[in-house]
Each structure stands twice: as structure tokens, then as C-alpha cells.
C-alpha positions as CSV (number, residue, x, y, z in Angstrom):
1,X,84.4,57.0,100.7
2,X,86.7,59.9,101.4
3,X,90.2,59.9,99.9
4,X,93.1,59.5,102.3
5,X,94.1,63.1,101.7
6,X,90.5,64.2,102.6
7,X,90.5,62.2,105.7
8,X,93.8,63.5,106.8
9,X,92.7,67.1,106.2
10,X,89.5,66.5,108.1
11,X,91.5,65.3,111.1
12,X,93.9,68.2,111.1
13,X,93.4,71.7,112.4
14,X,94.7,73.0,109.0
15,X,91.5,71.6,107.4
16,X,89.5,74.6,108.7
17,X,92.2,76.9,107.2
18,X,91.7,75.9,103.6
19,X,92.1,79.5,102.4
20,X,95.5,79.8,104.2
21,X,96.6,76.4,102.9
22,X,95.7,77.2,99.3
23,X,97.4,80.6,99.6
24,X,100.6,79.0,101.0
25,X,100.6,76.5,98.1
26,X,100.1,79.1,95.3
27,X,102.7,81.4,96.9
28,X,105.2,78.6,96.2
29,X,103.9,78.1,92.7
30,X,102.3,74.7,93.6
31,X,99.0,75.1,91.7
32,X,98.6,71.3,91.4
33,X,98.9,71.1,95.2
34,X,96.4,73.8,95.7
35,X,94.0,72.0,93.4
36,X,94.4,68.8,95.4
37,X,93.7,70.7,98.6
38,X,90.5,72.2,97.1
39,X,89.3,68.9,95.7
40,X,89.9,67.1,99.0
41,X,88.2,69.8,101.0
42,X,85.2,69.8,98.6
43,X,84.9,66.0,98.8
44,X,84.9,66.1,102.6
45,X,83.0,69.2,103.3
46,X,81.1,70.1,100.1
47,X,80.6,73.7,98.9
48,X,81.4,76.2,101.6
49,X,82.2,80.0,101.7
50,X,85.8,79.1,102.6
51,X,86.1,76.8,99.6
52,X,84.8,79.5,97.2
53,X,87.2,82.0,98.8
54,X,90.1,79.6,98.3
55,X,89.3,79.1,94.7
56,X,89.1,82.9,94.2
57,X,92.6,83.0,95.7
58,X,93.7,80.5,93.1
59,X,92.5,82.9,90.5
60,X,94.7,85.7,92.0
61,X,97.6,83.3,92.2
62,X,97.3,82.3,88.6
63,X,97.1,86.0,87.6
64,X,100.3,86.7,89.6
65,X,102.1,83.8,87.9
66,X,103.0,85.8,84.8
67,X,105.6,83.3,83.7
68,X,103.0,80.5,83.4
69,X,101.6,80.1,79.9
70,X,97.8,80.6,79.8
71,X,97.7,82.1,83.3
72,X,95.0,84.6,82.4
73,X,92.7,81.8,81.1
74,X,93.4,79.8,84.2
75,X,92.8,82.7,86.4
76,X,89.5,83.5,84.6
77,X,88.4,79.9,85.0
78,X,89.0,79.9,88.7
79,X,87.2,83.2,89.2
80,X,84.2,82.0,87.2
81,X,84.2,78.7,89.2
82,X,84.2,80.7,92.5
83,X,81.4,83.0,91.3
84,X,79.2,80.2,90.1
85,X,79.7,78.5,93.5
86,X,78.8,81.6,95.5
87,X,75.9,83.3,93.7
88,X,73.2,80.7,94.5
89,X,74.0,81.1,98.2
90,X,73.5,84.8,98.3
91,X,69.7,84.7,98.0
92,X,67.2,84.0,100.8
93,X,67.8,83.9,104.6
94,X,70.9,81.9,105.5
95,X,72.8,81.6,108.8
96,X,76.1,82.0,107.0
97,X,75.0,84.7,104.5
98,X,77.8,87.0,105.7
99,X,80.4,84.4,104.9
100,X,79.1,84.1,101.4
101,X,79.3,87.9,101.0
102,X,82.9,87.8,102.1
103,X,83.5,85.0,99.5
104,X,82.0,87.0,96.7
105,X,84.2,89.9,97.6
106,X,87.2,87.8,96.9
107,X,85.7,86.7,93.6
108,X,84.9,90.2,92.6
109,X,88.4,91.3,93.4
110,X,89.9,88.5,91.3
111,X,87.6,89.2,88.3
112,X,88.5,92.9,88.3
113,X,92.2,92.2,88.5
114,X,91.9,89.8,85.6
115,X,90.0,92.3,83.5
116,X,92.7,94.9,84.2
117,X,95.5,92.5,83.3
118,X,93.7,91.9,80.0
119,X,93.9,95.6,79.2
120,X,90.3,96.2,80.1
121,X,90.8,98.7,83.0
122,X,87.9,100.9,82.2
123,X,85.6,97.9,81.9
124,X,87.0,96.6,85.2
125,X,86.2,99.9,86.9
126,X,82.7,99.8,85.5
127,X,82.2,96.2,86.7
128,X,83.4,97.2,90.2
129,X,81.1,100.2,90.4
130,X,78.2,98.0,89.4
131,X,79.1,95.5,92.1
132,X,79.5,98.4,94.6
133,X,75.9,99.4,94.1
134,X,74.9,95.8,94.8
135,X,77.0,95.4,98.0
136,X,76.9,98.9,99.5
137,X,76.2,98.6,103.2
138,X,77.8,95.1,103.4
139,X,81.1,94.1,104.8
140,X,82.8,94.1,101.4
141,X,81.9,97.7,100.4
142,X,85.3,99.0,101.4
143,X,87.0,96.1,99.6
144,X,85.3,96.9,96.3
145,X,86.0,100.6,96.7
146,X,89.7,99.7,97.3
147,X,89.8,97.9,94.0
148,X,88.1,100.8,92.2
149,X,90.7,103.2,93.7
150,X,93.6,100.9,92.9
151,X,92.6,101.2,89.2
152,X,91.4,104.7,89.0
153,X,92.2,107.0,92.0
154,X,95.8,108.0,91.2
155,X,95.8,111.2,89.1
156,X,92.4,112.2,90.4
157,X,91.5,114.9,93.0
158,X,91.6,113.5,96.5
159,X,88.1,112.9,97.9
160,X,87.1,115.2,100.8
161,X,87.2,113.8,104.3
162,X,84.3,113.7,106.8
163,X,85.8,115.5,109.9
164,X,82.7,116.1,112.1
165,X,84.3,113.9,114.8
166,X,88.0,113.7,115.5
167,X,90.9,113.1,117.9
168,X,93.8,115.4,118.4
169,X,93.9,118.7,116.5
170,X,90.9,119.6,114.4
171,X,91.4,118.2,110.9
172,X,91.9,120.7,108.1
173,X,90.0,120.1,104.9
174,X,92.0,118.7,102.0
175,X,91.1,121.8,100.0
176,X,92.5,124.1,102.6
177,X,95.9,122.3,102.4
178,X,96.3,123.1,98.7
179,X,100.0,124.0,98.2
180,X,101.1,121.3,100.7
181,X,101.6,117.6,100.1
182,X,99.4,115.4,102.3
183,X,100.0,112.0,103.7
184,X,96.7,110.2,104.6
185,X,97.4,107.4,107.1
186,X,94.3,105.2,107.6
187,X,94.7,103.2,110.8
188,X,92.7,100.9,113.1
189,X,92.9,100.5,116.9
190,X,93.4,96.8,116.5
191,X,96.1,96.9,113.8
192,X,99.7,95.9,114.6
193,X,101.0,97.0,111.2
194,X,99.6,100.5,111.9
195,X,101.4,100.7,115.2
196,X,104.6,99.6,113.5
197,X,104.2,102.3,110.9
198,X,104.0,105.1,113.6
199,X,107.8,105.6,114.1
200,X,108.4,105.5,110.3
201,X,105.9,108.3,109.7
202,X,107.1,110.3,112.8
203,X,110.6,110.3,111.4
204,X,109.5,111.3,108.0
205,X,107.4,114.1,109.3
206,X,110.4,115.5,111.1
207,X,112.3,115.5,107.8
208,X,109.6,116.6,105.4
209,X,107.1,118.5,107.5
210,X,109.2,121.7,107.2
211,X,109.2,121.2,103.4
212,X,105.4,121.3,103.3
213,X,104.2,117.8,104.2
214,X,100.9,117.6,106.1
215,X,99.6,114.5,107.9
216,X,96.0,113.4,108.5
217,X,95.3,110.0,110.2
218,X,91.7,108.9,109.6
219,X,90.3,106.0,111.7
220,X,86.9,104.4,112.1
221,X,84.6,102.5,114.4
222,X,84.8,98.7,114.3
223,X,82.2,97.8,116.8
224,X,84.5,96.1,119.3
225,X,87.2,96.9,121.8
226,X,89.9,94.8,123.6
227,X,89.7,91.0,123.2
228,X,87.0,91.5,120.5
229,X,84.3,92.5,123.0
230,X,81.3,94.1,121.3
231,X,81.1,97.8,121.9
232,X,78.7,100.6,120.8
233,X,80.3,103.9,119.5
234,X,80.0,105.5,123.0
235,X,82.2,102.7,124.4
236,X,84.5,102.3,121.4
237,X,85.3,106.0,121.0
238,X,87.1,106.4,124.3
239,X,88.9,103.1,123.7
240,X,90.2,104.3,120.4
241,X,91.4,107.5,122.1
242,X,93.2,105.4,124.7
243,X,95.0,103.4,122.0
244,X,95.9,106.6,120.2
245,X,97.5,108.1,123.3
246,X,99.3,104.9,124.1
247,X,100.6,103.8,120.7
248,X,100.4,106.9,118.6
249,X,102.1,109.4,120.9
250,X,104.9,110.2,118.4
251,X,102.1,111.4,116.1
252,X,100.2,113.4,118.8
253,X,99.9,116.4,116.4
254,X,98.2,114.2,113.8
255,X,94.5,115.2,113.2
256,X,92.5,111.9,113.3
257,X,89.0,112.2,111.9
258,X,86.8,109.4,113.2
259,X,84.4,108.3,110.4
260,X,83.4,105.1,108.7
261,X,82.5,107.2,105.6
262,X,86.1,108.1,105.0
263,X,87.1,104.4,105.0
264,X,84.3,103.6,102.6
265,X,85.2,106.6,100.3
266,X,88.9,105.6,100.2
267,X,88.3,101.9,100.2
268,X,90.5,101.4,103.2
269,X,89.7,97.8,103.8
270,X,93.4,97.1,104.4
271,X,95.1,98.8,107.4
272,X,97.2,100.7,107.2
273,X,96.2,102.3,103.9
274,X,98.5,105.1,102.8
275,X,97.6,107.8,100.3
276,X,99.8,110.6,99.0
277,X,98.2,113.8,97.8
278,X,100.4,116.2,95.9
279,X,100.5,120.0,96.3
280,X,97.7,120.4,93.7
281,X,95.3,118.2,95.6
282,X,95.8,115.2,93.3
283,X,96.3,111.7,94.5
284,X,99.8,110.6,93.5
285,X,99.9,107.3,95.3
286,X,97.3,104.9,96.7
287,X,98.7,102.0,98.7
288,X,96.7,99.5,100.7
289,X,99.0,98.0,103.3
290,X,102.2,98.9,105.1
291,X,105.2,100.5,103.3
292,X,108.9,100.7,104.1
293,X,110.5,103.9,105.0
294,X,112.4,104.3,101.7
295,X,109.3,103.5,99.7
296,X,107.2,106.1,101.6
297,X,110.0,108.7,101.5
298,X,110.2,108.3,97.7
299,X,106.4,108.9,97.4
300,X,106.6,111.9,99.7
301,X,109.4,113.5,97.6
302,X,107.4,113.0,94.4
303,X,104.3,114.6,96.0
304,X,106.4,117.6,97.2
305,X,107.7,118.4,93.8
């Protein structure tokens, strides 16, 4: 018989959102509550990709709780539990195979972060590169590359961009911009945070452009257009251009290469992803997610030195 908590969860719309519920609990430091949610979900639904993903998030939460004694051991236990739950479901034909791949992405990310926190950064990068070989061509390729870049890209030469197809002015190569600082702004046509970042970048370009700041805004195909309607590249491309003209007009001079290869190379699984390249062509800042104007200005000034 299900527990009362499990029954309540099953009857609620929040039940299907176990990942969000667990994240909300760990964000308040309520690990016991997160464990109860996980146990109730498992009793009612059994092992699912969502459950494994929620447990991987418990690993990340435990890792972030640096004031909790034994947090690394707890994080490692969660990550191992998630991985052991996922791996048997990644072989053979399955209707929900893609969901299990997404779940292993969360577990891989947690494991790498735990290794880095233990002072094993080189080992974490090696682990991620091995996993990248396994999952290249899947939906988590960019996510794994993002984690590799978070641990190793800063201080390295900026990878070249594929600029065979573009919007706006023709993109210059990164090599040709040596002597300038470069802000790479990875954006997506569906991304509200990207649109919100446009006026910030436009203002900063007015201030720092004359001092030697260049801007390139890579984007990629996602396979759909408005309202999530499936779209082949020949349909999606003009839609992206429409969005660019409508929402990115303050950055009309921004070269925007259109290539999925750039997102894979830079691990831009989060949008926006912001990357600063200094005057010597070296990555000085790698930042998945949005940034405030003061934060971005500080990174620009460092890159311009």
C-alpha cells in the first residue's frame, strides 16, 4: 500500500515535477525533505528517468552545501545511486531512451563536479572526455562539453568558430581579431534570458567597442519554430532571422554564425553562454547563463588589459 505522502503526490500535478520539487527542497537546505519526496515517488512510480535526475540533483545540492559535514561523501553516494539506476536502462531499444540519456547527463555532471571539489580536476576532465566519446551525437553532448570547459577552457586559446553560414555582417575569425578583446554571446531564438541580455550587451558595446571590444553572437538550429512546431533547417533559418531582426535589433552589427558545431565546441548547452577572449586570443572567462551588467563589465575590462 502506498504511503499517504505517495498518494498525495500521485494525486497532485507536482508529482510529475519531481525534479523541480527536489531542487526546491535542496535549495532551502531541506535534504531530509528531498529524500522523502524521492522515496515517495519511487514507491509510487518505481524507477524512472525523472527519479534518477532528481537524485543527481541531490548530489549537486549536497556538493553545494559546503557547511554540511560529510557533504562530499553524501554527494558521491547520491551520484553513484543515480548512475546505478540509469545505466541498465541505456542498453537495448526503449521508448524512453532519450529520457535516460538526459538523466545520465545530470549524473555525469554531478560526478565531475564532485571529483573537482575533491581536488581531482585533471581526473574530472579525463572522465568527462571519456563520457563525451560515449555520448557524442546525443542530446547531452553540449552539456558534457560545457562541464569540460568549466574546468579547463579558461587560460586556453579560444576554439575557432564555424562561420560558413551567418546572419548580419560576415563573422571574422577569432585569429583575425588578435589584439582585440572578444565577447562571444551564444543565443537561441527561443531564449528569454538571451533577449533580456541584449540591452546590456548593447550598452557595453557602446562603452567598450571604441576601446577594442569585438562581439560575435553564435546561434544554432534547434529543429523547431514558434509554439514548438517541428521545422527543418530551411524553415527554421528564416524564422531565426525574423527573431534576430525583431529582438536583437540593438545588436544589428553583431555577426551571428549559424552552426551547431560551435555550440558543441563551446559546450553552450545553457543559453545565453558568455565567453570572454582577451587580446591574446586566450579565454579569460567562460560563463554558462546570464550575467549582470557589472559582472560582464568587469570581465570585459579584464580582457581589454
